[in-house]
C-alpha positions as a Markdown table, in Angstrom:
| # | Residue | x | y | z |
|---|---|---|---|---|
| 1 | Met | -12.3 | -12.9 | 4.8 |
| 2 | Tyr | -8.9 | -11.0 | 4.3 |
| 3 | Ala | -9.7 | -7.9 | 6.1 |
| 4 | Asp | -11.4 | -7.4 | 9.5 |
| 5 | Ala | -12.6 | -4.1 | 10.5 |
| 6 | Glu | -10.2 | -3.8 | 13.4 |
| 7 | Thr | -7.1 | -4.3 | 11.1 |
| 8 | Ile | -8.5 | -1.8 | 8.6 |
| 9 | Arg | -9.0 | 0.6 | 11.5 |
| 10 | Arg | -5.4 | 0.0 | 12.9 |
| 11 | Ile | -3.6 | 0.4 | 9.6 |
| 12 | Leu | -5.6 | 3.6 | 8.7 |
| 13 | Arg | -5.6 | 5.3 | 12.0 |
| 14 | Asp | -2.4 | 4.1 | 13.9 |
| 15 | Thr | 0.0 | 2.2 | 11.7 |
| 16 | Gly | 0.0 | 4.0 | 8.4 |
| 17 | Glu | 1.6 | 7.3 | 8.2 |
| 18 | Thr | 4.0 | 6.6 | 5.2 |
| 19 | Trp | 2.4 | 4.6 | 2.4 |
| 20 | Ala | 4.6 | 3.2 | -0.4 |
| 21 | Val | 2.2 | 2.9 | -3.3 |
| 22 | Val | 3.5 | 0.2 | -5.7 |
| 23 | Gly | 2.4 | 1.0 | -9.3 |
| 24 | Leu | 2.0 | 4.7 | -8.5 |
| 25 | Ser | 2.9 | 6.9 | -11.8 |
| 26 | Asn | 1.8 | 10.1 | -13.2 |
| 27 | Asn | -0.8 | 8.4 | -15.3 |
| 28 | Arg | -3.9 | 10.2 | -14.0 |
| 29 | Ser | -6.2 | 7.5 | -15.5 |
| 30 | Arg | -4.9 | 4.8 | -13.2 |
| 31 | Ala | -6.5 | 4.0 | -9.9 |
| 32 | Ala | -3.3 | 4.5 | -8.0 |
| 33 | Tyr | -3.1 | 8.0 | -8.9 |
| 34 | Gly | -6.5 | 8.8 | -7.5 |
| 35 | Val | -6.1 | 6.6 | -4.4 |
| 36 | Ala | -2.7 | 8.3 | -3.6 |
| 37 | Glu | -4.6 | 11.6 | -3.7 |
| 38 | Val | -7.1 | 10.5 | -1.3 |
| 39 | Leu | -4.5 | 9.2 | 1.1 |
| 40 | Gln | -2.6 | 12.6 | 1.0 |
| 41 | Arg | -5.9 | 14.4 | 1.7 |
| 42 | Phe | -6.2 | 12.3 | 4.9 |
| 43 | Gly | -2.7 | 13.2 | 6.0 |
| 44 | Lys | -0.7 | 10.2 | 4.7 |
| 45 | Arg | 2.6 | 10.6 | 3.1 |
| 46 | Val | 2.5 | 8.8 | -0.3 |
| 47 | Val | 5.8 | 7.4 | -1.8 |
| 48 | Pro | 5.4 | 6.4 | -5.4 |
| 49 | Val | 7.0 | 2.9 | -6.3 |
| 50 | His | 7.2 | 2.4 | -10.0 |
| 51 | Pro | 10.0 | 1.2 | -12.5 |
| 52 | Lys | 9.9 | 4.9 | -13.9 |
| 53 | Ala | 10.6 | 6.3 | -10.4 |
| 54 | Glu | 8.6 | 9.4 | -11.3 |
| 55 | Arg | 7.9 | 12.2 | -8.9 |
| 56 | Val | 4.2 | 12.0 | -8.1 |
| 57 | His | 2.0 | 14.3 | -5.9 |
| 58 | Gly | 5.1 | 16.1 | -4.9 |
| 59 | Glu | 6.9 | 13.0 | -3.6 |
| 60 | Asp | 10.1 | 11.5 | -5.1 |
| 61 | Gly | 9.5 | 8.1 | -6.8 |
| 62 | Tyr | 11.6 | 5.0 | -6.3 |
| 63 | Ser | 12.0 | 2.0 | -8.7 |
| 64 | Ser | 11.5 | -0.6 | -6.0 |
| 65 | Leu | 10.8 | -0.8 | -2.2 |
| 66 | Ala | 14.4 | -1.6 | -1.5 |
| 67 | Asp | 15.4 | 1.8 | -3.0 |
| 68 | Ile | 13.5 | 3.9 | -0.4 |
| 69 | Pro | 15.9 | 5.3 | 2.1 |
| 70 | Phe | 13.6 | 5.7 | 4.8 |
| 71 | Pro | 11.1 | 3.5 | 6.8 |
| 72 | Val | 7.7 | 2.8 | 5.3 |
| 73 | Asp | 4.6 | 2.0 | 7.3 |
| 74 | Val | 2.3 | 0.4 | 4.8 |
| 75 | Val | 3.0 | -0.9 | 1.2 |
| 76 | Asp | -0.2 | -0.4 | -1.0 |
| 77 | Val | -0.1 | -2.9 | -3.9 |
| 78 | Phe | -1.5 | -1.9 | -7.4 |
| 79 | Val | 0.1 | -4.7 | -9.4 |
| 80 | Asn | -1.7 | -7.8 | -10.7 |
| 81 | Ser | -2.4 | -10.8 | -8.4 |
| 82 | Glu | 0.5 | -12.8 | -10.0 |
| 83 | Leu | 3.1 | -10.2 | -9.1 |
| 84 | Ala | 1.6 | -9.2 | -5.7 |
| 85 | Gly | 3.0 | -12.0 | -3.6 |
| 86 | Gly | 6.5 | -10.9 | -4.6 |
| 87 | Val | 5.8 | -7.3 | -3.6 |
| 88 | Ala | 4.4 | -8.5 | -0.2 |
| 89 | Asp | 7.7 | -10.5 | 0.4 |
| 90 | Asp | 9.6 | -7.1 | -0.5 |
| 91 | Ala | 7.5 | -5.3 | 2.0 |
| 92 | Val | 8.4 | -7.8 | 4.8 |
| 93 | Ala | 12.1 | -7.6 | 3.8 |
| 94 | Ala | 11.9 | -3.7 | 3.9 |
| 95 | Gly | 10.5 | -3.7 | 7.4 |
| 96 | Ala | 6.9 | -2.4 | 6.7 |
| 97 | Lys | 4.4 | -2.7 | 9.3 |
| 98 | Ala | 1.5 | -3.6 | 7.0 |
| 99 | Val | 0.5 | -4.6 | 3.4 |
| 100 | Trp | -2.5 | -3.6 | 1.6 |
| 101 | Phe | -3.6 | -5.4 | -1.6 |
| 102 | Gln | -6.0 | -3.2 | -3.7 |
| 103 | Leu | -9.4 | -4.3 | -5.0 |
| 104 | Gly | -9.0 | -7.2 | -7.2 |
| 105 | Val | -5.5 | -8.1 | -6.1 |
| 106 | Val | -5.8 | -11.5 | -4.4 |
| 107 | Asp | -3.1 | -14.0 | -3.3 |
| 108 | Ala | -4.1 | -16.1 | -0.3 |
| 109 | Glu | -0.5 | -17.6 | 0.0 |
| 110 | Ala | 1.0 | -14.2 | 0.3 |
| 111 | Tyr | -1.6 | -13.1 | 2.8 |
| 112 | Asp | -0.5 | -16.0 | 4.9 |
| 113 | Arg | 3.2 | -15.5 | 4.6 |
| 114 | Thr | 2.8 | -11.7 | 5.4 |
| 115 | Arg | 0.7 | -12.4 | 8.5 |
| 116 | Ala | 3.1 | -15.1 | 9.6 |
| 117 | Ala | 5.9 | -12.5 | 9.4 |
| 118 | Gly | 4.0 | -10.3 | 12.0 |
| 119 | Leu | 2.6 | -7.8 | 9.5 |
| 120 | Asp | -1.0 | -6.6 | 9.3 |
| 121 | Met | -2.6 | -7.3 | 5.9 |
| 122 | Val | -5.7 | -6.2 | 4.1 |
| 123 | Met | -6.5 | -7.8 | 0.7 |
| 124 | Asp | -9.0 | -7.0 | -2.0 |
| 125 | Arg | -10.1 | -3.6 | -0.5 |
| 126 | Cys | -9.4 | -0.1 | -1.2 |
| 127 | Pro | -8.1 | 2.5 | 1.5 |
| 128 | Ala | -9.7 | 5.4 | -0.5 |
| 129 | Ile | -13.1 | 3.7 | 0.2 |
| 130 | Glu | -12.3 | 2.8 | 3.8 |
| 131 | Ile | -10.5 | 6.0 | 5.1 |
| 132 | Pro | -13.4 | 8.4 | 4.5 |
| 133 | Ala | -15.7 | 6.0 | 6.4 |
| 134 | Leu | -13.5 | 6.0 | 9.4 |
| 135 | Ser | -13.4 | 9.8 | 9.5 |
| 136 | Arg | -17.3 | 10.2 | 9.8 |
C-alpha cells in the first residue's frame, strides 16, 4: 500500500497549497488538465510543469521543477512510471514537501527514496478523486 488515509489527508488539507503538476499542458483531453481544474476549485495554486512551459488555468508554466522561482508544496506527477522516479528525485531537490504519483504511475524504488528523504508520498491515486471526499 502506497497511500494511507492519514498521508492523503495531511497532503490535501495541511501540506499542499501550491501544487506543481508535471505533465500539465493546455491539452484539454489529458487527465492533468481536468485534475488541475479540480485542485484549483478546492483552493490550490496549480503550477504547470511541461517542456512547452505553457500558461494553463491562469498560471505561468515552467519547463522543469528547477525553473520554478518559488517554493512548491506538492509535486503531482502525470508522466509514465519509467520517468516518474526522476521527477520524484527532482521534487526532493526542489524542496517539495510531498510527491503524488497519479493513477497508474508506480515506482516502488522512487517511493522508498522519496520517503527516506522525509517527504510524504502517495502513489497510484488521484487527488481529484480524494479531495472531494475530504470536503464532505
